[in-house]
C-alpha positions as CSV (number, residue, x, y, z in Angstrom):
1,M,16.6,-61.0,-54.7
2,S,17.7,-59.4,-51.5
3,P,18.5,-61.5,-49.1
4,A,15.3,-62.9,-46.4
5,K,14.3,-61.1,-43.9
6,L,15.4,-62.9,-39.8
7,I,11.8,-63.6,-37.4
8,D,13.1,-63.3,-34.6
9,G,12.0,-65.4,-31.6
10,T,14.5,-64.4,-29.2
11,E,13.0,-60.1,-29.2
12,I,9.2,-61.3,-30.2
13,S,9.3,-64.2,-27.1
14,R,10.5,-61.4,-24.8
15,Q,7.8,-58.8,-26.2
16,M,5.8,-61.2,-24.4
17,R,6.6,-62.0,-21.9
18,S,6.6,-58.4,-20.8
19,E,3.2,-58.5,-22.2
20,L,2.5,-61.2,-19.7
21,A,3.4,-59.4,-17.0
22,P,0.0,-57.7,-16.1
23,A,-1.7,-60.4,-15.9
24,I,0.2,-62.1,-13.6
25,A,0.4,-59.5,-11.0
26,A,-3.4,-59.5,-11.8
27,L,-3.9,-63.0,-10.5
28,K,-1.3,-62.4,-7.7
29,A,-3.5,-59.9,-6.6
30,K,-6.2,-61.9,-6.6
31,G,-3.9,-63.8,-3.7
32,V,-3.5,-67.0,-7.3
33,N,0.2,-67.5,-7.5
34,P,0.4,-69.4,-11.5
35,G,1.8,-72.9,-10.7
36,L,4.0,-74.8,-13.1
37,A,5.7,-78.3,-12.8
38,V,8.2,-80.1,-14.7
39,V,8.6,-83.7,-14.3
40,L,11.7,-85.3,-15.4
41,V,12.0,-88.8,-15.2
42,G,15.8,-90.5,-15.9
43,E,18.8,-88.4,-17.8
44,N,19.0,-87.2,-20.7
45,P,21.3,-84.5,-21.0
46,A,19.0,-82.3,-23.6
47,S,15.8,-82.5,-21.2
48,Q,17.5,-81.6,-18.5
49,V,18.6,-78.0,-20.4
50,Y,15.4,-77.8,-20.9
51,V,13.5,-78.0,-17.9
52,R,17.1,-75.8,-16.2
53,M,15.4,-73.9,-18.5
54,K,11.5,-73.3,-18.5
55,G,12.5,-72.9,-14.7
56,K,14.5,-70.0,-15.4
57,A,11.6,-68.8,-17.4
58,C,9.5,-69.4,-14.6
59,E,12.0,-67.3,-11.8
60,E,12.1,-64.2,-13.9
61,A,8.3,-63.6,-14.6
62,G,7.4,-64.6,-11.3
63,I,5.6,-68.3,-11.8
64,Y,6.4,-70.9,-8.7
65,S,8.2,-73.4,-10.0
66,E,8.5,-76.5,-8.6
67,T,10.5,-79.3,-11.0
68,V,10.2,-83.2,-10.1
69,L,13.4,-85.5,-10.5
70,L,12.4,-88.8,-10.9
71,P,15.6,-91.7,-11.7
72,D,15.6,-93.3,-14.5
73,D,13.9,-96.8,-13.2
74,T,11.5,-95.0,-12.2
75,P,8.6,-98.0,-12.3
76,E,5.2,-96.5,-13.9
77,A,3.3,-96.3,-11.2
78,R,5.4,-93.9,-9.0
79,L,5.8,-91.6,-12.1
80,L,1.4,-92.1,-11.8
81,A,1.3,-92.0,-8.3
82,E,3.4,-88.4,-8.9
83,I,0.9,-87.1,-11.4
84,D,-2.0,-87.3,-9.4
85,R,0.0,-85.8,-6.1
86,L,0.3,-82.3,-9.1
87,N,-3.2,-82.6,-10.0
88,A,-4.4,-82.5,-6.3
89,D,-2.3,-79.5,-5.5
90,P,-3.9,-76.2,-5.5
91,R,-0.5,-73.9,-6.4
92,I,-0.1,-76.3,-9.5
93,H,-1.8,-74.6,-12.5
94,G,0.1,-76.4,-14.7
95,I,2.4,-80.0,-15.3
96,L,4.5,-80.8,-17.8
97,V,6.0,-83.8,-18.6
98,Q,9.1,-84.2,-20.1
99,L,9.6,-86.8,-23.0
100,P,10.8,-89.2,-23.9
101,L,10.5,-91.7,-21.1
102,P,12.2,-95.1,-20.3
103,K,11.0,-97.4,-22.5
104,Q,9.5,-99.2,-19.0
105,I,6.9,-96.1,-19.0
106,E,3.9,-96.5,-21.3
107,E,3.8,-92.2,-22.6
108,H,0.3,-92.5,-23.5
109,R,-1.4,-93.5,-20.1
110,V,0.2,-91.2,-18.7
111,L,-0.3,-88.3,-20.2
112,L,-4.0,-89.2,-19.9
113,R,-3.4,-88.9,-15.8
114,V,-2.5,-85.5,-16.2
115,A,-5.7,-83.7,-15.0
116,P,-6.9,-81.8,-18.5
117,A,-7.2,-78.3,-16.8
118,K,-3.3,-78.8,-15.6
119,D,-2.7,-79.7,-19.6
120,V,-0.1,-77.3,-20.6
121,D,1.4,-79.5,-23.0
122,G,-2.3,-79.6,-25.5
123,F,-1.2,-83.4,-25.1
124,H,-4.7,-85.1,-22.8
125,P,-7.0,-85.5,-26.0
126,E,-9.8,-83.6,-24.5
127,N,-7.2,-80.4,-25.4
128,V,-5.7,-81.3,-28.4
129,G,-10.3,-81.8,-29.1
130,K,-11.2,-78.0,-27.9
131,V,-8.0,-76.7,-30.6
132,V,-9.0,-78.4,-33.2
133,L,-12.6,-77.1,-32.7
134,G,-11.6,-73.4,-31.7
135,D,-12.4,-73.8,-28.2
136,P,-10.4,-71.3,-26.5
137,T,-10.3,-72.5,-23.4
138,G,-8.2,-75.7,-24.8
139,F,-4.5,-75.5,-24.4
140,R,-2.2,-74.8,-27.7
141,P,0.5,-76.9,-27.5
142,A,3.8,-74.6,-27.0
143,T,5.6,-75.2,-30.1
144,P,2.5,-74.8,-32.8
145,F,0.7,-72.0,-30.9
146,G,4.9,-70.4,-30.9
147,V,4.7,-71.0,-34.5
148,Q,2.0,-69.0,-34.5
149,Q,2.5,-65.8,-32.7
150,L,6.2,-65.6,-34.8
151,L,4.0,-65.8,-38.0
152,I,1.7,-62.7,-36.9
153,R,4.3,-60.5,-35.0
154,S,6.4,-60.1,-38.2
155,G,3.1,-58.9,-39.5
156,V,2.9,-62.0,-41.9
157,E,-0.2,-62.8,-43.3
158,T,-1.8,-66.5,-43.6
159,K,-5.1,-65.3,-44.6
160,G,-5.5,-67.1,-47.5
161,A,-1.9,-68.0,-47.7
162,H,-1.1,-71.6,-49.0
163,V,0.9,-73.3,-45.8
164,V,2.7,-76.4,-46.4
165,I,3.6,-78.7,-43.0
166,V,6.6,-80.9,-43.4
167,G,5.6,-83.3,-40.8
168,R,2.8,-84.9,-38.9
169,S,3.8,-85.4,-35.2
170,N,1.2,-85.1,-32.6
171,L,3.5,-82.9,-31.3
172,V,4.3,-80.2,-33.9
173,G,2.6,-81.3,-37.7
174,R,-1.0,-81.9,-37.0
175,P,-1.7,-79.0,-34.4
176,M,0.1,-76.8,-36.1
177,A,-2.5,-76.9,-39.5
178,A,-5.1,-76.9,-36.7
179,L,-4.5,-73.8,-36.0
180,L,-3.8,-72.3,-39.4
181,L,-7.2,-73.5,-40.2
182,Q,-8.9,-71.7,-37.3
183,D,-10.6,-68.3,-38.3
184,G,-8.8,-65.5,-36.4
185,P,-5.3,-64.3,-36.2
186,G,-3.3,-66.2,-37.6
187,G,-5.7,-68.7,-39.2
188,N,-7.7,-68.8,-42.8
189,A,-4.6,-70.4,-44.5
190,T,-5.1,-73.0,-47.3
191,V,-2.5,-75.9,-45.6
192,T,-1.1,-78.4,-46.9
193,T,0.6,-81.6,-44.3
194,C,3.5,-83.4,-46.1
195,H,4.7,-86.7,-44.2
196,S,7.6,-89.5,-45.3
197,R,4.6,-91.5,-47.6
198,T,4.4,-88.3,-49.5
199,R,5.5,-88.4,-53.0
200,D,7.7,-85.6,-54.5
201,I,8.2,-83.7,-51.4
202,G,9.9,-81.0,-53.0
203,S,7.0,-80.3,-56.0
204,V,4.7,-79.7,-53.1
205,T,7.1,-77.6,-50.6
206,R,7.5,-75.0,-53.6
207,Q,3.6,-73.8,-54.2
208,A,4.2,-72.7,-50.1
209,D,3.7,-69.1,-49.2
210,I,4.8,-70.1,-46.1
211,L,6.3,-73.7,-45.9
212,I,6.5,-74.6,-42.2
213,V,8.9,-77.4,-41.7
214,A,9.3,-80.0,-38.4
215,M,10.4,-83.1,-38.9
216,G,13.6,-83.0,-36.9
217,K,15.7,-84.0,-40.3
218,P,19.2,-81.7,-40.6
219,R,19.4,-79.3,-43.9
220,F,16.7,-81.7,-45.7
221,I,15.0,-78.7,-46.9
222,T,17.8,-76.8,-49.8
223,A,17.5,-74.1,-51.2
224,D,15.4,-75.6,-54.9
225,M,12.5,-76.9,-52.6
226,I,11.2,-72.8,-51.7
227,R,9.8,-70.8,-53.7
228,P,11.5,-67.5,-54.1
229,G,9.9,-65.1,-51.7
230,A,7.7,-67.6,-49.4
231,V,8.3,-67.1,-45.5
232,V,9.8,-70.7,-44.1
233,I,9.6,-71.2,-40.0
234,D,11.6,-73.8,-39.2
235,V,11.8,-76.1,-36.3
236,G,14.4,-78.6,-36.4
237,T,16.6,-78.8,-33.2
238,T,19.4,-81.6,-33.7
239,R,22.5,-81.9,-32.5
240,V,25.0,-82.2,-35.5
241,D,28.7,-82.6,-35.1
242,D,31.2,-80.3,-35.4
243,P,35.0,-80.6,-34.7
244,K,35.1,-76.8,-34.8
245,S,32.8,-76.1,-31.9
246,E,33.9,-76.1,-28.3
247,K,31.2,-78.1,-27.0
248,G,31.5,-80.4,-30.3
249,F,28.4,-80.2,-31.4
250,R,26.2,-77.4,-32.9
251,L,22.3,-77.0,-33.9
252,S,20.9,-77.5,-37.1
253,G,17.4,-77.2,-38.5
254,D,15.5,-79.3,-40.5
255,V,16.1,-76.2,-43.4
256,D,19.9,-75.6,-45.5
257,F,19.7,-71.7,-43.6
258,D,22.6,-70.8,-45.9
259,G,20.9,-72.1,-49.4
260,A,17.1,-70.8,-48.3
261,K,18.0,-67.8,-46.5
262,G,19.0,-66.6,-50.2
263,V,15.1,-67.5,-51.7
264,A,12.9,-67.1,-48.8
265,S,11.1,-63.8,-48.1
266,A,11.8,-64.3,-44.2
267,I,13.1,-67.3,-42.4
268,T,13.3,-68.5,-38.6
269,P,16.8,-69.6,-37.2
270,V,18.2,-71.9,-35.7
271,P,18.8,-71.4,-32.3
272,G,16.9,-67.7,-32.1
273,G,13.5,-68.9,-33.9
274,V,11.0,-71.0,-32.9
275,G,13.0,-72.4,-29.7
276,P,12.3,-69.1,-27.1
277,M,8.9,-69.0,-28.8
278,T,7.9,-73.0,-26.9
279,I,9.0,-72.0,-23.3
280,T,7.2,-68.1,-23.4
281,M,3.8,-69.8,-24.7
282,L,4.7,-72.3,-21.6
283,L,4.5,-69.6,-19.4
284,Y,1.0,-68.1,-21.3
285,N,-0.2,-71.2,-20.8
286,T,0.3,-71.8,-16.9
287,V,-1.6,-67.6,-17.3
288,Q,-4.2,-69.0,-18.9
289,A,-4.9,-71.9,-17.0
290,A,-4.7,-69.7,-13.9
291,K,-7.2,-67.7,-15.0
292,Q,-9.3,-70.9,-16.1
293,W,-9.1,-71.9,-12.3
294,T,-9.8,-68.9,-10.7
295,A,-13.2,-68.7,-12.8
């Protein structure tokens, strides 16, 4: 069997950002500049990098960007007041609170405080419900939305396919299942979701035409857990020690890439697969929010 085709998230992301330009230009012609605010509490290094990448992506796309930096000991009331300010700011169409939050802050209460019309992360129950129901005004969480676009734009047919998702988080697994079940492009799949309580998980993953892995356990999925010819989407991104690397670490996916590429028909790399798509879909959601604000 020939090595798997590489699904290049960096290139697909670049194409999609260029396609977004006319929509941004049309909004600006109406006097509306899409605006995204990112709130970061604390000094988590990975979060800081991600926030900088979002700011850079907004700048390149011509989207107004505001970054709110708060110290690690910020009281919950202070953060909620900041969200209230952004909710009321007409320059801001999308609000993203970077997770995780420090232990003194109740995450659920914070996510509920973001106005549903500005919840471009898709975490508010109103948007969760809309996504499940297939309401196009709901904001699809960026990572599952990006995975769906990778499949569509790589020519992977989901209609009638058996998709196995490994991981049931509210960030990826559950919304991913909702998107794949919908009637339309990138949907109409038969979906099975595995998790930590699934018995003999390999016997389930081997049934997949499309295997999507999002569990945060480096190289958990090995070649023998993949059906020959399956499409493999690796959402996992974990720092693992690597003395040979200049930084002392490298990024690892949830799939043993070297083994899997000899079995799968197509596969996403880590990095360079799902990661670039997440920020791109966040830009799409921000533009969607601006359009809905002007409607």
